[in-house]
N, CA, C, O and the ligand as a Tripos MOL2 file, in Angstrom:
@<TRIPOS>MOLECULE
protein
  265   263    67     0     0
PROTEIN
NO_CHARGES

@<TRIPOS>ATOM
      1 N         -13.1390    8.4090   -5.7060 N.3       1 MET1
      2 CA        -13.8790    7.3010   -5.2940 C.3       1 MET1
      3 C         -13.1150    6.4910   -4.1610 C.2       1 MET1
      4 O         -11.9450    6.1200   -4.2420 O.2       1 MET1
      5 N         -13.8580    6.3100   -3.2360 N.am      2 ALA2
      6 CA        -13.1270    5.2940   -2.0060 C.3       2 ALA2
      7 C         -13.5480    3.9850   -2.5150 C.2       2 ALA2
      8 O         -14.4540    3.7100   -3.3010 O.2       2 ALA2
      9 N         -12.5960    3.1340   -1.8260 N.am      3 LEU3
     10 CA        -12.5820    1.8100   -2.0380 C.3       3 LEU3
     11 C         -13.7420    1.0740   -1.3260 C.2       3 LEU3
     12 O         -14.1600    1.8110   -0.4330 O.2       3 LEU3
     13 N         -14.2840    0.1460   -1.3640 N.am      4 ASP4
     14 CA        -15.4450   -0.5050   -0.4150 C.3       4 ASP4
     15 C         -14.7560   -0.9100    0.8070 C.2       4 ASP4
     16 O         -13.6590   -1.4680    0.7980 O.2       4 ASP4
     17 N         -15.4000   -0.6270    1.8330 N.am      5 GLU5
     18 CA        -14.8890   -1.0340    3.1550 C.3       5 GLU5
     19 C         -14.9010   -2.4900    3.2270 C.2       5 GLU5
     20 O         -13.9230   -3.0400    3.7340 O.2       5 GLU5
     21 N         -15.7680   -3.1160    2.8350 N.am      6 LYS6
     22 CA        -15.7480   -4.6420    2.9120 C.3       6 LYS6
     23 C         -14.5570   -5.2040    2.2680 C.2       6 LYS6
     24 O         -13.9160   -6.1110    2.7990 O.2       6 LYS6
     25 N         -14.2170   -4.6460    1.0420 N.am      7 LEU7
     26 CA        -13.2330   -5.1440    0.1650 C.3       7 LEU7
     27 C         -11.8670   -5.0640    1.0320 C.2       7 LEU7
     28 O         -11.1280   -6.0350    1.1970 O.2       7 LEU7
     29 N         -11.6330   -3.7600    1.5660 N.am      8 LEU8
     30 CA        -10.5970   -3.5270    2.3820 C.3       8 LEU8
     31 C         -10.2940   -4.3920    3.3660 C.2       8 LEU8
     32 O          -9.1260   -4.6670    3.6410 O.2       8 LEU8
     33 N         -11.4470   -4.9610    4.0630 N.am      9 GLU9
     34 CA        -11.3720   -5.7850    5.1960 C.3       9 GLU9
     35 C         -10.9090   -7.3400    4.6450 C.2       9 GLU9
     36 O         -10.3750   -8.1270    5.4260 O.2       9 GLU9
     37 N         -11.1340   -7.6460    3.4170 N.am     10 ILE10
     38 CA        -10.7150   -8.9270    3.0540 C.3      10 ILE10
     39 C          -9.3840   -9.0320    2.1420 C.2      10 ILE10
     40 O          -8.8600  -10.1220    1.9100 O.2      10 ILE10
     41 N          -8.8930   -7.8400    1.6560 N.am     11 ILE11
     42 CA         -7.8270   -7.8950    0.9870 C.3      11 ILE11
     43 C          -6.5250   -7.8450    1.7050 C.2      11 ILE11
     44 O          -6.5050   -7.0580    2.6510 O.2      11 ILE11
     45 N          -5.4110   -8.5250    1.4610 N.am     12 VAL12
     46 CA         -4.3570   -8.7250    2.2400 C.3      12 VAL12
     47 C          -2.9250   -8.6140    1.3050 C.2      12 VAL12
     48 O          -2.9710   -8.8940    0.1070 O.2      12 VAL12
     49 N          -1.8910   -8.2620    1.8360 N.am     13 CYS13
     50 CA         -0.6230   -8.3690    1.1050 C.3      13 CYS13
     51 C          -0.4240   -9.6430    0.4670 C.2      13 CYS13
     52 O          -0.5670  -10.6750    1.1230 O.2      13 CYS13
     53 N          -0.1120   -9.6670   -0.7300 N.am     14 PRO14
     54 CA          0.1690  -10.9580   -1.5500 C.3      14 PRO14
     55 C           1.4940  -11.5120   -1.2220 C.2      14 PRO14
     56 O           1.7480  -12.6520   -1.6130 O.2      14 PRO14
     57 N           2.5310  -10.7240   -0.4300 N.am     15 LYS15
     58 CA          3.7730  -11.3580   -0.0590 C.3      15 LYS15
     59 C           3.3790  -11.9600    1.2220 C.2      15 LYS15
     60 O           3.3450  -13.1880    1.3100 O.2      15 LYS15
     61 N           3.0550  -11.1500    2.3080 N.am     16 CYS16
     62 CA          3.1430  -11.5740    3.8160 C.3      16 CYS16
     63 C           1.8060  -11.9820    4.1580 C.2      16 CYS16
     64 O           1.7130  -12.6310    5.2000 O.2      16 CYS16
     65 N           0.9270  -11.7880    3.6250 N.am     17 LYS17
     66 CA         -0.9160  -11.8820    3.8990 C.3      17 LYS17
     67 C          -1.1180  -11.1030    4.9750 C.2      17 LYS17
     68 O          -2.0250  -11.4000    5.7520 O.2      17 LYS17
     69 N          -0.2830   -9.9400    5.2100 N.am     18 GLY18
     70 CA         -0.7720   -9.1110    6.3900 C.3      18 GLY18
     71 C          -1.6570   -7.8720    5.7730 C.2      18 GLY18
     72 O          -1.8340   -7.6280    4.5790 O.2      18 GLY18
     73 N          -2.2100   -7.0880    7.0130 N.am     19 ASP19
     74 CA         -2.9450   -6.1170    6.6800 C.3      19 ASP19
     75 C          -2.3550   -5.0400    5.9000 C.2      19 ASP19
     76 O          -1.1660   -4.7290    5.9700 O.2      19 ASP19
     77 N          -3.3520   -4.3940    5.0400 N.am     20 LEU20
     78 CA         -2.8980   -3.3040    4.2500 C.3      20 LEU20
     79 C          -3.4490   -2.0860    4.7620 C.2      20 LEU20
     80 O          -4.4990   -2.1000    5.4050 O.2      20 LEU20
     81 N          -2.6960   -0.8370    4.4800 N.am     21 ILE21
     82 CA         -3.2510    0.4700    5.0070 C.3      21 ILE21
     83 C          -3.5980    1.0230    3.9060 C.2      21 ILE21
     84 O          -2.7940    1.0060    2.9740 O.2      21 ILE21
     85 N          -5.0090    1.7110    3.7360 N.am     22 TYR22
     86 CA         -5.3370    2.3990    2.5430 C.3      22 TYR22
     87 C          -5.1420    3.9470    2.5080 C.2      22 TYR22
     88 O          -5.8180    4.6570    3.2520 O.2      22 TYR22
     89 N          -4.4310    4.3580    1.8420 N.am     23 GLU23
     90 CA         -4.4310    6.0220    1.7530 C.3      23 GLU23
     91 C          -5.0880    6.5190    0.4910 C.2      23 GLU23
     92 O          -4.4760    6.5430   -0.5770 O.2      23 GLU23
     93 N          -6.3400    6.9150    0.6220 N.am     24 PRO24
     94 CA         -7.1600    7.4160   -0.3430 C.3      24 PRO24
     95 C          -6.6260    8.4060   -1.2160 C.2      24 PRO24
     96 O          -6.8340    8.4360   -2.4290 O.2      24 PRO24
     97 N          -5.7790    9.3930   -0.4310 N.am     25 GLU25
     98 CA         -5.5410   10.6180   -1.1650 C.3      25 GLU25
     99 C          -4.2590   10.2660   -2.1100 C.2      25 GLU25
    100 O          -3.8540   11.0070   -3.0050 O.2      25 GLU25
    101 N          -3.8120    9.2750   -1.8320 N.am     26 LYS26
    102 CA         -2.4950    8.9070   -2.9150 C.3      26 LYS26
    103 C          -3.0400    7.6220   -3.6110 C.2      26 LYS26
    104 O          -2.4020    7.2820   -4.6070 O.2      26 LYS26
    105 N          -4.0760    6.8710   -3.2740 N.am     27 GLU27
    106 CA         -4.4420    6.0180   -4.2410 C.3      27 GLU27
    107 C          -3.5780    4.7210   -4.3110 C.2      27 GLU27
    108 O          -3.1040    4.1820   -5.3110 O.2      27 GLU27
    109 N          -3.4840    4.3230   -2.8850 N.am     28 ARG28
    110 CA         -2.3470    3.0090   -2.7140 C.3      28 ARG28
    111 C          -2.8350    2.4350   -1.5130 C.2      28 ARG28
    112 O          -3.6870    2.9190   -0.7680 O.2      28 ARG28
    113 N          -2.1360    1.2100   -1.3700 N.am     29 LEU29
    114 CA         -2.5020    0.4550   -0.1380 C.3      29 LEU29
    115 C          -0.8720    0.2170    0.2580 C.2      29 LEU29
    116 O           0.0040    0.1070   -0.6000 O.2      29 LEU29
    117 N          -0.6560    0.1650    1.5500 N.am     30 ILE30
    118 CA          0.5880    0.2300    2.1020 C.3      30 ILE30
    119 C           0.6520   -1.1790    2.8160 C.2      30 ILE30
    120 O          -0.2800   -1.7210    3.4100 O.2      30 ILE30
    121 N           1.9190   -1.6600    2.6440 N.am     31 CYS31
    122 CA          2.2410   -2.9530    3.5750 C.3      31 CYS31
    123 C           3.2740   -2.5040    4.2860 C.2      31 CYS31
    124 O           4.2760   -2.1430    3.6680 O.2      31 CYS31
    125 N           3.2470   -2.4350    5.6770 N.am     32 LYS32
    126 CA          4.1750   -1.9510    6.5210 C.3      32 LYS32
    127 C           5.3220   -3.0400    6.6560 C.2      32 LYS32
    128 O           6.4930   -2.6710    6.7390 O.2      32 LYS32
    129 N           4.9790   -4.3830    6.6760 N.am     33 ASN33
    130 CA          5.6670   -5.5970    7.0170 C.3      33 ASN33
    131 C           6.6380   -5.6580    5.8540 C.2      33 ASN33
    132 O           7.7950   -5.9900    6.1140 O.2      33 ASN33
    133 N           6.3400   -5.4060    4.7310 N.am     34 CYS34
    134 CA          7.1940   -5.4860    3.3060 C.3      34 CYS34
    135 C           7.9000   -4.1560    3.0340 C.2      34 CYS34
    136 O           8.9540   -4.1420    2.3970 O.2      34 CYS34
    137 N           7.3070   -2.9760    3.5330 N.am     35 SER35
    138 CA          7.8010   -1.6890    3.1400 C.3      35 SER35
    139 C           7.3210   -1.5100    1.5980 C.2      35 SER35
    140 O           8.1090   -0.9050    0.8710 O.2      35 SER35
    141 N           6.3570   -1.8790    1.1440 N.am     36 VAL36
    142 CA          5.9470   -1.6030   -0.2130 C.3      36 VAL36
    143 C           4.4410   -0.9580   -0.3170 C.2      36 VAL36
    144 O           3.6190   -1.0130    0.5980 O.2      36 VAL36
    145 N           4.2660   -0.4580   -1.3420 N.am     37 TYR37
    146 CA          2.6520   -0.0590   -1.5330 C.3      37 TYR37
    147 C           2.2390   -0.9040   -2.9670 C.2      37 TYR37
    148 O           2.9860   -1.3830   -3.8200 O.2      37 TYR37
    149 N           1.0210   -0.8930   -2.8980 N.am     38 TYR38
    150 CA          0.3200   -1.3650   -4.1800 C.3      38 TYR38
    151 C          -0.6710   -0.1210   -4.8390 C.2      38 TYR38
    152 O          -1.4530    0.5230   -4.1390 O.2      38 TYR38
    153 N          -0.4990    0.0870   -6.2520 N.am     39 PRO39
    154 CA         -1.1890    1.0990   -6.5510 C.3      39 PRO39
    155 C          -2.8680    0.6180   -6.7360 C.2      39 PRO39
    156 O          -3.2900   -0.5370   -6.7860 O.2      39 PRO39
    157 N          -3.5040    1.6480   -6.8020 N.am     40 ILE40
    158 CA         -5.0350    1.4250   -7.0630 C.3      40 ILE40
    159 C          -5.2630    2.0700   -8.2530 C.2      40 ILE40
    160 O          -5.0030    3.2670   -8.3720 O.2      40 ILE40
    161 N          -5.8370    1.2460   -9.3750 N.am     41 LYS41
    162 CA         -6.0020    1.7560  -10.6820 C.3      41 LYS41
    163 C          -7.7160    1.6580  -10.9820 C.2      41 LYS41
    164 O          -8.3100    0.5800  -10.9970 O.2      41 LYS41
    165 N          -8.2780    2.7780  -11.1780 N.am     42 ASP42
    166 CA         -9.7650    2.6490  -11.5090 C.3      42 ASP42
    167 C         -10.5180    2.1250  -10.4500 C.2      42 ASP42
    168 O         -11.6160    1.6020  -10.6380 O.2      42 ASP42
    169 N          -9.9360    2.2470   -9.2230 N.am     43 ASP43
    170 CA        -10.7630    1.6980   -7.9950 C.3      43 ASP43
    171 C         -10.4580    0.3180   -7.8550 C.2      43 ASP43
    172 O         -11.1410   -0.4230   -7.1490 O.2      43 ASP43
    173 N          -9.4740   -0.0600   -8.4880 N.am     44 ILE44
    174 CA         -9.0960   -1.8290   -8.2990 C.3      44 ILE44
    175 C          -7.7290   -1.9460   -7.6770 C.2      44 ILE44
    176 O          -6.7990   -1.5790   -8.3940 O.2      44 ILE44
    177 N          -7.4630   -2.3530   -6.5750 N.am     45 PRO45
    178 CA         -6.1720   -2.5700   -6.0320 C.3      45 PRO45
    179 C          -5.3450   -3.4550   -6.9550 C.2      45 PRO45
    180 O          -5.8980   -4.4670   -7.3850 O.2      45 PRO45
    181 N          -4.1670   -3.2150   -7.2900 N.am     46 ILE46
    182 CA         -3.3330   -3.8880   -7.7980 C.3      46 ILE46
    183 C          -2.4030   -4.6460   -7.1620 C.2      46 ILE46
    184 O          -1.2150   -4.3280   -7.1100 O.2      46 ILE46
    185 N          -2.9770   -5.8750   -6.5500 N.am     47 LEU47
    186 CA         -2.4910   -6.7430   -5.4710 C.3      47 LEU47
    187 C          -1.4590   -7.8600   -5.8670 C.2      47 LEU47
    188 O          -1.4600   -9.0240   -5.4650 O.2      47 LEU47
    189 N          -0.5320   -7.2350   -6.7840 N.am     48 LEU48
    190 CA          0.5490   -8.4310   -7.4430 C.3      48 LEU48
    191 C           1.8030   -8.1190   -6.7330 C.2      48 LEU48
    192 O           2.0440   -6.9560   -6.4100 O.2      48 LEU48
    193 N           2.6200   -9.0880   -6.4680 N.am     49 ILE49
    194 CA          3.9330   -9.0800   -6.1100 C.3      49 ILE49
    195 C           4.7710   -8.1760   -6.8400 C.2      49 ILE49
    196 O           5.5170   -7.2970   -6.4090 O.2      49 ILE49
    197 N           4.5070   -8.5640   -8.1170 N.am     50 GLU50
    198 CA          5.5410   -7.7660   -9.1710 C.3      50 GLU50
    199 C           5.0200   -6.2050   -9.3480 C.2      50 GLU50
    200 O           5.6610   -5.3260   -9.9250 O.2      50 GLU50
    201 N           3.9090   -6.0680   -8.8200 N.am     51 GLU51
    202 CA          3.5730   -4.4720   -8.8960 C.3      51 GLU51
    203 C           3.6740   -3.6860   -7.7140 C.2      51 GLU51
    204 O           3.2260   -2.5460   -7.5940 O.2      51 GLU51
    205 N           4.3940   -4.4630   -6.6850 N.am     52 ALA52
    206 CA          4.6670   -3.6530   -5.3440 C.3      52 ALA52
    207 C           5.7840   -2.6030   -5.6610 C.2      52 ALA52
    208 O           6.6500   -2.7370   -6.5250 O.2      52 ALA52
    209 N           5.6280   -1.5660   -4.8440 N.am     53 ILE53
    210 CA          6.4440   -0.4350   -5.1510 C.3      53 ILE53
    211 C           7.1750   -0.1670   -3.8500 C.2      53 ILE53
    212 O           6.4940    0.0720   -2.8530 O.2      53 ILE53
    213 N           8.5530   -0.1840   -3.7630 N.am     54 PRO54
    214 CA          9.1940    0.1100   -2.3310 C.3      54 PRO54
    215 C           8.7620    1.4990   -2.0780 C.2      54 PRO54
    216 O           8.5920    2.4370   -2.8570 O.2      54 PRO54
    217 N           8.6290    1.4050   -0.8380 N.am     55 ILE55
    218 CA          8.2770    2.9320    0.0850 C.3      55 ILE55
    219 C           9.6700    3.6520    0.1790 C.2      55 ILE55
    220 O          10.7100    3.1020    0.5410 O.2      55 ILE55
    221 N           9.5300    5.0060   -0.2120 N.am     56 GLU56
    222 CA         10.7520    5.6740   -0.0450 C.3      56 GLU56
    223 C          10.6080    6.7400    1.0160 C.2      56 GLU56
    224 O          11.5980    7.3940    1.3440 O.2      56 GLU56
    225 N           9.5250    6.9320    1.5250 N.am     57 GLU57
    226 CA          9.3590    7.8140    2.6000 C.3      57 GLU57
    227 C          10.2750    7.6930    3.7250 C.2      57 GLU57
    228 O          10.7570    8.7280    4.1840 O.2      57 GLU57
    229 N          10.6070    6.4580    4.2760 N.am     58 LYS58
    230 CA         11.3450    6.4680    5.3340 C.3      58 LYS58
    231 C          12.5490    7.0260    5.1420 C.2      58 LYS58
    232 O          13.0460    7.7780    5.9810 O.2      58 LYS58
    233 N          13.1620    6.6980    3.9660 N.am     59 LYS59
    234 CA         14.6100    7.2540    3.6460 C.3      59 LYS59
    235 C          14.6580    8.7940    3.7590 C.2      59 LYS59
    236 O          15.5790    9.3980    4.3110 O.2      59 LYS59
    237 N          13.4580    9.4420    3.1190 N.am     60 ARG60
    238 CA         13.4040   11.0000    3.1240 C.3      60 ARG60
    239 C          13.2690   11.3820    4.7380 C.2      60 ARG60
    240 O          13.9050   12.3690    5.1070 O.2      60 ARG60
    241 N          12.5530   10.7260    5.6300 N.am     61 TYR61
    242 CA         12.3850   11.1390    7.0260 C.3      61 TYR61
    243 C          13.8200   11.0450    7.4940 C.2      61 TYR61
    244 O          14.1610   12.0350    8.1420 O.2      61 TYR61
    245 N          14.6370   10.2360    7.3600 N.am     62 ASN62
    246 CA         15.9320    9.8500    7.7720 C.3      62 ASN62
    247 C          16.8780   11.2830    7.4680 C.2      62 ASN62
    248 O          17.5510   11.8790    8.3090 O.2      62 ASN62
    249 N          16.7350   11.5950    6.1920 N.am     63 TYR63
    250 CA         17.7020   12.7020    5.7080 C.3      63 TYR63
    251 C          17.1990   13.8500    6.5240 C.2      63 TYR63
    252 O          18.0410   14.3580    7.2640 O.2      63 TYR63
    253 N          15.8410   14.4250    6.5410 N.am     64 SER64
    254 CA         15.4540   15.7040    7.1840 C.3      64 SER64
    255 C          15.7800   15.3590    8.6520 C.2      64 SER64
    256 O          15.7370   16.3860    9.3290 O.2      64 SER64
    257 N          16.0520   14.4000    9.2840 N.am     65 ASN65
    258 CA         16.4510   14.3190   10.8640 C.3      65 ASN65
    259 C          17.7250   14.6430   11.0300 C.2      65 ASN65
    260 O          18.1720   14.8530   12.1570 O.2      65 ASN65
    261 N          18.5620   14.7340    9.8000 N.am     66 GLU66
    262 CA         20.0370   14.8860   10.1580 C.3      66 GLU66
    263 C          20.4280   16.1670   10.2030 C.2      66 GLU66
    264 O          21.5940   16.4480   10.4800 O.2      66 GLU66
    265 ZN          3.4460   -7.5320    3.0190 Zn       67 ZN67
@<TRIPOS>BOND
     1     1     2 1
     2     2     3 1
     3     3     4 2
     4     3     5 am
     5     5     6 1
     6     6     7 1
     7     7     8 2
     8     7     9 am
     9     9    10 1
    10    10    11 1
    11    11    12 2
    12    11    13 am
    13    13    14 1
    14    14    15 1
    15    15    16 2
    16    15    17 am
    17    17    18 1
    18    18    19 1
    19    19    20 2
    20    19    21 am
    21    21    22 1
    22    22    23 1
    23    23    24 2
    24    23    25 am
    25    25    26 1
    26    26    27 1
    27    27    28 2
    28    27    29 am
    29    29    30 1
    30    30    31 1
    31    31    32 2
    32    31    33 am
    33    33    34 1
    34    34    35 1
    35    35    36 2
    36    35    37 am
    37    37    38 1
    38    38    39 1
    39    39    40 2
    40    39    41 am
    41    41    42 1
    42    42    43 1
    43    43    44 2
    44    43    45 am
    45    45    46 1
    46    46    47 1
    47    47    48 2
    48    47    49 am
    49    49    50 1
    50    50    51 1
    51    51    52 2
    52    51    53 am
    53    53    54 1
    54    54    55 1
    55    55    56 2
    56    55    57 am
    57    57    58 1
    58    58    59 1
    59    59    60 2
    60    59    61 am
    61    61    62 1
    62    62    63 1
    63    63    64 2
    64    63    65 am
    65    65    66 1
    66    66    67 1
    67    67    68 2
    68    67    69 am
    69    69    70 1
    70    70    71 1
    71    71    72 2
    72    71    73 am
    73    73    74 1
    74    74    75 1
    75    75    76 2
    76    75    77 am
    77    77    78 1
    78    78    79 1
    79    79    80 2
    80    79    81 am
    81    81    82 1
    82    82    83 1
    83    83    84 2
    84    83    85 am
    85    85    86 1
    86    86    87 1
    87    87    88 2
    88    87    89 am
    89    89    90 1
    90    90    91 1
    91    91    92 2
    92    91    93 am
    93    93    94 1
    94    94    95 1
    95    95    96 2
    96    95    97 am
    97    97    98 1
    98    98    99 1
    99    99   100 2
   100    99   101 am
   101   101   102 1
   102   102   103 1
   103   103   104 2
   104   103   105 am
   105   105   106 1
   106   106   107 1
   107   107   108 2
   108   107   109 am
   109   109   110 1
   110   110   111 1
   111   111   112 2
   112   111   113 am
   113   113   114 1
   114   114   115 1
   115   115   116 2
   116   115   117 am
   117   117   118 1
   118   118   119 1
   119   119   120 2
   120   119   121 am
   121   121   122 1
   122   122   123 1
   123   123   124 2
   124   123   125 am
   125   125   126 1
   126   126   127 1
   127   127   128 2
   128   127   129 am
   129   129   130 1
   130   130   131 1
   131   131   132 2
   132   131   133 am
   133   133   134 1
   134   134   135 1
   135   135   136 2
   136   135   137 am
   137   137   138 1
   138   138   139 1
   139   139   140 2
   140   139   141 am
   141   141   142 1
   142   142   143 1
   143   143   144 2
   144   143   145 am
   145   145   146 1
   146   146   147 1
   147   147   148 2
   148   147   149 am
   149   149   150 1
   150   150   151 1
   151   151   152 2
   152   151   153 am
   153   153   154 1
   154   154   155 1
   155   155   156 2
   156   155   157 am
   157   157   158 1
   158   158   159 1
   159   159   160 2
   160   159   161 am
   161   161   162 1
   162   162   163 1
   163   163   164 2
   164   163   165 am
   165   165   166 1
   166   166   167 1
   167   167   168 2
   168   167   169 am
   169   169   170 1
   170   170   171 1
   171   171   172 2
   172   171   173 am
   173   173   174 1
   174   174   175 1
   175   175   176 2
   176   175   177 am
   177   177   178 1
   178   178   179 1
   179   179   180 2
   180   179   181 am
   181   181   182 1
   182   182   183 1
   183   183   184 2
   184   183   185 am
   185   185   186 1
   186   186   187 1
   187   187   188 2
   188   187   189 am
   189   189   190 1
   190   190   191 1
   191   191   192 2
   192   191   193 am
   193   193   194 1
   194   194   195 1
   195   195   196 2
   196   195   197 am
   197   197   198 1
   198   198   199 1
   199   199   200 2
   200   199   201 am
   201   201   202 1
   202   202   203 1
   203   203   204 2
   204   203   205 am
   205   205   206 1
   206   206   207 1
   207   207   208 2
   208   207   209 am
   209   209   210 1
   210   210   211 1
   211   211   212 2
   212   211   213 am
   213   213   214 1
   214   214   215 1
   215   215   216 2
   216   215   217 am
   217   217   218 1
   218   218   219 1
   219   219   220 2
   220   219   221 am
   221   221   222 1
   222   222   223 1
   223   223   224 2
   224   223   225 am
   225   225   226 1
   226   226   227 1
   227   227   228 2
   228   227   229 am
   229   229   230 1
   230   230   231 1
   231   231   232 2
   232   231   233 am
   233   233   234 1
   234   234   235 1
   235   235   236 2
   236   235   237 am
   237   237   238 1
   238   238   239 1
   239   239   240 2
   240   239   241 am
   241   241   242 1
   242   242   243 1
   243   243   244 2
   244   243   245 am
   245   245   246 1
   246   246   247 1
   247   247   248 2
   248   247   249 am
   249   249   250 1
   250   250   251 1
   251   251   252 2
   252   251   253 am
   253   253   254 1
   254   254   255 1
   255   255   256 2
   256   255   257 am
   257   257   258 1
   258   258   259 1
   259   259   260 2
   260   259   261 am
   261   261   262 1
   262   262   263 1
   263   263   264 2
@<TRIPOS>SUBSTRUCTURE
     1 MET1         2 RESIDUE 1 A MET
     2 ALA2         6 RESIDUE 1 A ALA
     3 LEU3        10 RESIDUE 1 A LEU
     4 ASP4        14 RESIDUE 1 A ASP
     5 GLU5        18 RESIDUE 1 A GLU
     6 LYS6        22 RESIDUE 1 A LYS
     7 LEU7        26 RESIDUE 1 A LEU
     8 LEU8        30 RESIDUE 1 A LEU
     9 GLU9        34 RESIDUE 1 A GLU
    10 ILE10       38 RESIDUE 1 A ILE
    11 ILE11       42 RESIDUE 1 A ILE
    12 VAL12       46 RESIDUE 1 A VAL
    13 CYS13       50 RESIDUE 1 A CYS
    14 PRO14       54 RESIDUE 1 A PRO
    15 LYS15       58 RESIDUE 1 A LYS
    16 CYS16       62 RESIDUE 1 A CYS
    17 LYS17       66 RESIDUE 1 A LYS
    18 GLY18       70 RESIDUE 1 A GLY
    19 ASP19       74 RESIDUE 1 A ASP
    20 LEU20       78 RESIDUE 1 A LEU
    21 ILE21       82 RESIDUE 1 A ILE
    22 TYR22       86 RESIDUE 1 A TYR
    23 GLU23       90 RESIDUE 1 A GLU
    24 PRO24       94 RESIDUE 1 A PRO
    25 GLU25       98 RESIDUE 1 A GLU
    26 LYS26      102 RESIDUE 1 A LYS
    27 GLU27      106 RESIDUE 1 A GLU
    28 ARG28      110 RESIDUE 1 A ARG
    29 LEU29      114 RESIDUE 1 A LEU
    30 ILE30      118 RESIDUE 1 A ILE
    31 CYS31      122 RESIDUE 1 A CYS
    32 LYS32      126 RESIDUE 1 A LYS
    33 ASN33      130 RESIDUE 1 A ASN
    34 CYS34      134 RESIDUE 1 A CYS
    35 SER35      138 RESIDUE 1 A SER
    36 VAL36      142 RESIDUE 1 A VAL
    37 TYR37      146 RESIDUE 1 A TYR
    38 TYR38      150 RESIDUE 1 A TYR
    39 PRO39      154 RESIDUE 1 A PRO
    40 ILE40      158 RESIDUE 1 A ILE
    41 LYS41      162 RESIDUE 1 A LYS
    42 ASP42      166 RESIDUE 1 A ASP
    43 ASP43      170 RESIDUE 1 A ASP
    44 ILE44      174 RESIDUE 1 A ILE
    45 PRO45      178 RESIDUE 1 A PRO
    46 ILE46      182 RESIDUE 1 A ILE
    47 LEU47      186 RESIDUE 1 A LEU
    48 LEU48      190 RESIDUE 1 A LEU
    49 ILE49      194 RESIDUE 1 A ILE
    50 GLU50      198 RESIDUE 1 A GLU
    51 GLU51      202 RESIDUE 1 A GLU
    52 ALA52      206 RESIDUE 1 A ALA
    53 ILE53      210 RESIDUE 1 A ILE
    54 PRO54      214 RESIDUE 1 A PRO
    55 ILE55      218 RESIDUE 1 A ILE
    56 GLU56      222 RESIDUE 1 A GLU
    57 GLU57      226 RESIDUE 1 A GLU
    58 LYS58      230 RESIDUE 1 A LYS
    59 LYS59      234 RESIDUE 1 A LYS
    60 ARG60      238 RESIDUE 1 A ARG
    61 TYR61      242 RESIDUE 1 A TYR
    62 ASN62      246 RESIDUE 1 A ASN
    63 TYR63      250 RESIDUE 1 A TYR
    64 SER64      254 RESIDUE 1 A SER
    65 ASN65      258 RESIDUE 1 A ASN
    66 GLU66      262 RESIDUE 1 A GLU
    67 ZN67       265 GROUP 0 **** ****
Protein backbone atom coordinates (compact mmCIF):
# COMPACT_ATOMS: atom_id res chain seq x y z
CA MET A 1 0.00 0.00 0.00
CA ALA A 2 1.30 3.41 -0.94
CA LEU A 3 1.19 6.40 1.30
CA ASP A 4 -1.19 9.16 0.42
CA GLU A 5 0.48 11.78 -1.76
CA LYS A 6 -1.11 14.61 0.14
CA LEU A 7 0.25 13.19 3.37
CA LEU A 8 3.72 12.98 1.84
CA GLU A 9 3.50 16.66 0.91
CA ILE A 10 2.86 17.81 4.45
CA ILE A 11 5.10 15.53 6.48
CA VAL A 12 8.59 16.73 7.28
CA CYS A 13 11.54 15.48 9.29
CA PRO A 14 10.85 16.01 13.01
CA LYS A 15 14.51 16.92 13.54
CA CYS A 16 15.29 19.45 10.81
CA LYS A 17 11.80 20.09 9.35
CA GLY A 18 13.22 19.21 5.93
CA ASP A 19 11.62 17.21 3.14
CA LEU A 20 11.48 13.43 3.41
CA ILE A 21 12.08 11.00 0.56
CA TYR A 22 9.60 8.15 0.38
CA GLU A 23 10.97 4.71 -0.49
CA PRO A 24 7.88 2.52 -0.99
CA GLU A 25 9.82 -0.71 -1.62
CA LYS A 26 11.60 -0.36 1.72
CA GLU A 27 8.69 1.22 3.58
CA ARG A 28 10.62 4.11 4.95
CA LEU A 29 11.05 7.86 4.72
CA ILE A 30 14.55 9.22 4.35
CA CYS A 31 15.91 12.54 5.57
CA LYS A 32 19.11 13.30 3.69
CA ASN A 33 19.92 16.25 5.94
CA CYS A 34 20.01 14.08 9.06
CA SER A 35 21.17 10.86 7.29
CA VAL A 36 18.42 8.93 9.01
CA TYR A 37 15.26 7.17 7.97
CA TYR A 38 11.88 6.77 9.62
CA PRO A 39 10.05 3.44 9.39
CA ILE A 40 6.49 3.13 8.08
CA LYS A 41 4.33 0.75 10.06
CA ASP A 42 0.87 -0.22 8.79
CA ASP A 43 1.01 2.72 6.34
CA ILE A 44 1.68 5.14 9.17
CA PRO A 45 5.01 6.96 9.10
CA ILE A 46 6.70 6.87 12.49
CA LEU A 47 8.00 10.42 12.55
CA LEU A 48 9.62 10.47 15.95
CA ILE A 49 13.18 11.60 16.60
CA GLU A 50 13.72 8.63 18.90
CA GLU A 51 12.57 6.24 16.13
CA ALA A 52 15.00 7.65 13.55
CA ILE A 53 17.41 5.02 12.23
CA PRO A 54 20.84 6.05 10.93
CA ILE A 55 21.40 5.30 7.23
CA GLU A 56 24.18 2.78 6.72
CA GLU A 57 24.19 2.72 2.92
CA LYS A 58 26.75 5.49 2.61
CA LYS A 59 29.29 3.46 4.52
CA ARG A 60 28.68 0.43 2.32
CA TYR A 61 29.18 2.47 -0.84
CA ASN A 62 32.50 3.70 0.48
CA TYR A 63 33.68 0.16 1.14
CA SER A 64 32.73 -1.02 -2.35
CA ASN A 65 34.64 1.87 -3.90
CA GLU A 66 37.90 0.85 -2.26
ZN1 LIG B 1 16.09 15.77 9.11
